[in-house]
C-alpha positions in Angstrom: 86.6 95.7 142.5 85.4 95.9 139.2 87.7 98.6 137.5 90.8 96.4 139.5 90.0 93.6 137.9 89.2 95.1 134.2 93.2 96.3 134.6 94.3 93.8 135.5 92.5 91.6 132.4 93.7 94.8 130.2 97.4 94.6 131.0 97.3 90.8 130.6 95.7 91.2 127.2 98.0 94.4 126.1 101.1 92.2 127.9 100.0 89.3 124.8 99.2 91.4 122.4 102.2 93.4 121.9 104.1 89.8 120.2 101.2 89.0 118.1 101.4 92.9 116.6 105.2 92.7 115.9 105.2 89.2 114.3 102.1 91.9 112.0 104.4 93.7 111.7 107.1 91.3 110.4 104.3 89.7 107.6 103.4 92.3 106.6 107.3 93.4 106.3 108.1 90.3 104.6 104.4 90.7 102.5 105.9 94.0 100.4 109.7 92.0 100.3 107.6 89.8 97.9 106.6 92.4 96.2 109.1 94.9 95.3 111.0 91.5 94.5 107.9 90.6 92.0 108.2 93.5 91.0 111.5 93.8 89.6 111.8 90.6 88.3 108.5 91.5 85.8 110.5 94.9 84.5 107.9 97.0 86.3 110.5 98.0 88.7 113.5 100.1 87.8 117.4 99.1 89.4 117.3 102.7 91.2 113.5 102.1 92.5 114.6 99.5 93.9 117.3 100.1 95.8 114.7 103.5 96.9 111.8 100.7 98.4 115.0 98.4 100.1 116.0 101.7 102.0 112.4 102.8 103.5 112.2 98.8 103.9 115.5 99.1 106.2 114.2 102.8 108.1 110.5 100.7 108.4 113.3 98.2 110.5 115.6 99.6 112.2 112.2 101.5 113.6 110.3 98.9 114.4 113.9 97.4 116.3 114.1 100.5 118.1 110.9 100.0 119.2 110.8 97.4 120.5 113.8 97.3 122.5 112.9 98.1 125.3 110.4 95.0 125.3 107.1 96.4 124.5 105.8 98.6 121.3 103.6 101.2 122.3 100.4 102.3 120.2 102.1 105.2 119.1 104.8 103.0 118.4 102.8 100.4 116.6 100.4 103.5 114.7 103.7 105.4 113.6 105.4 101.6 112.0 101.7 101.1 109.9 102.1 104.5 108.7 104.7 103.8 107.4 104.5 100.6 105.9 100.8 101.8 104.6 103.2 104.5 102.9 105.3 101.9 101.8 102.9 99.3 100.3 101.8 102.4 98.2 105.7 103.7 96.7 105.4 100.5 95.6 102.1 101.0 93.7 102.7 103.9 92.7 106.0 102.0 91.1 104.9 99.0 90.1 101.8 100.7 87.4 104.2 104.0 86.7 104.9 103.9 83.1 109.1 103.7 84.4 109.6 100.1 84.5 113.0 98.7 83.7 113.0 99.2 79.6 114.4 96.0 77.6 117.5 96.9 75.8 
């Protein structure tokens, strides 16, 4: 009986957590877009770097949409998306702090 109750509670919590986690993914994605834009405005990111970062953003967005298409983002899908977002975040940091920058002419 206790196992049944635990499974029901876990199912309810698991079903309710998925939309929240999807919001977290979207929120992080919006934050990364702002970081890219600030880098461009400050001249820290070149137009070519911006194109690459925007391309990575689009890939992550497509991955999120595909994961949510069946109505639930699994742990594996969530982990993959978060991994890609972390990689993008590191790329943004590196591109904003490298010596390239948008050189003034």
